[in-house]
Structure formats: C-alpha cells, structure tokens
matplotlib code that plots the C-alpha trace (Angstrom):
import matplotlib.pyplot as plt

x = [86.8, 84.3, 81.1, 78.2, 76.6, 73.6, 75.8, 77.6, 74.3, 73.5, 76.7, 76.3, 79.6, 82.8, 84.8, 82.5, 83.2, 87.0, 86.4, 84.2, 86.9, 89.7, 91.4, 93.8, 92.8, 93.8, 91.0, 91.9, 92.1, 88.6, 87.2, 88.4, 87.5, 84.5, 81.9, 84.2, 85.5, 81.9, 80.7, 83.6, 83.2, 79.5, 80.4, 82.8, 80.2, 77.6, 80.2, 80.9, 77.2, 76.6, 79.6, 79.4, 75.8, 76.4, 79.2, 78.9, 78.6, 82.3, 83.4, 81.2, 82.5, 86.1, 85.4, 83.8, 86.9, 89.1, 86.8, 87.0, 90.7, 90.7, 88.4, 90.5, 93.6, 92.1, 91.9, 95.4, 96.7, 94.1, 91.8, 88.1, 88.1, 90.1, 87.7, 84.5, 82.2, 79.7, 77.5, 79.1, 82.5, 80.9, 78.7, 80.2, 80.3, 77.8, 78.9, 82.5, 84.4, 87.2, 90.4, 89.6, 86.5, 88.3, 89.3, 91.1, 89.2]
y = [171.8, 172.8, 171.2, 172.9, 172.3, 170.8, 168.3, 167.6, 166.8, 164.1, 162.1, 158.7, 156.9, 157.6, 157.5, 160.1, 162.5, 162.2, 162.5, 165.5, 167.3, 166.0, 164.4, 161.4, 158.3, 154.7, 152.4, 149.6, 151.9, 153.4, 149.9, 148.9, 152.2, 153.4, 153.7, 155.2, 157.8, 158.8, 158.9, 161.2, 163.3, 163.7, 164.8, 167.4, 168.7, 169.1, 171.0, 173.3, 173.9, 174.6, 177.0, 178.8, 178.9, 181.9, 180.5, 181.1, 178.0, 178.1, 178.6, 175.7, 173.4, 174.4, 173.6, 170.3, 169.4, 170.0, 168.0, 165.0, 165.2, 165.3, 162.4, 160.3, 161.3, 160.4, 156.7, 156.8, 157.6, 155.9, 152.8, 152.6, 151.1, 154.1, 156.5, 154.7, 156.3, 153.5, 152.1, 148.7, 150.1, 151.7, 148.8, 146.7, 143.0, 140.9, 137.9, 139.3, 140.4, 142.8, 142.8, 146.3, 144.9, 142.2, 143.3, 141.5, 141.6]
z = [48.3, 45.8, 47.1, 48.8, 52.1, 50.4, 48.6, 51.9, 53.7, 51.1, 51.9, 53.7, 53.2, 55.1, 51.9, 50.3, 53.1, 52.4, 48.7, 49.2, 51.2, 48.8, 51.9, 51.6, 53.6, 54.0, 52.8, 55.1, 58.1, 57.2, 56.8, 60.3, 62.0, 59.9, 62.6, 65.1, 62.7, 61.6, 65.3, 66.3, 63.2, 64.1, 67.6, 66.3, 63.8, 66.6, 68.6, 65.6, 65.0, 68.7, 69.2, 65.9, 64.7, 62.4, 60.2, 56.5, 54.3, 53.3, 56.9, 58.1, 55.4, 56.3, 60.0, 59.0, 56.9, 59.9, 62.1, 59.8, 59.7, 63.5, 63.9, 61.5, 63.4, 66.8, 65.7, 64.2, 67.7, 69.8, 69.9, 69.7, 73.2, 74.6, 73.1, 74.3, 71.8, 71.9, 74.7, 74.4, 75.6, 78.6, 79.8, 82.7, 81.7, 83.5, 85.6, 85.8, 88.8, 88.1, 90.0, 91.4, 93.0, 94.9, 98.5, 101.2, 104.5]

ax = plt.figure().add_subplot(projection="3d")
ax.plot(x, y, z, "-o")
ax.set_aspect("equal")
plt.show()
C-alpha cells in the first residue's frame, strides 16, 4: 500500500478501494455485492475512527485495509439478507401475515 489518506478519501468505486490496497477481488462478486460491501466497509471505518481517533495515517490505512477485507469476507460467508444492512431488509412487508403471527385460539 503506497497511497495516502488524501488519495484514499477521493475514491468512489468499490474496485478502486481494492486496487488502492492491492487486494485481490472477484469482479463478478463485487458486481453482485457492491453496495453491501461498501456499506459494511463504511461501518467498519466508522468504528475504527471512533475507537482509535489518534491513529497515524499509515496505521489508519492499515486498519481500513483490514476492514475492507473483512467486509468482503462477510459477504463471501453470508448473504445481504442475513446482514440486513439496508432498511429494505428490516421493513415488515405490508399486507402479509407471517406464520409466526398465526395463532390457534
């Protein structure tokens, strides 16, 4: 990793993050899971920034690199639906009665 935090902050594409950190990735997998990976990565970066506000630039980028790897791995082992990162996965469907709501009186 030879980039700076300033360069990192200018990245907008999932692939560019992987390239910045020289991490291997499967293009098809990223295409399918792009938003989920980026959302999870964002959550991990927030946690890093909150827990370790005094990291040096190099340490912060190292932690971000690990966070991206972790976010990618989460979706290799789980599904977006299981992770429920977005509101759509947490909203109860309207006009639907689930089996758990049916009782026998």
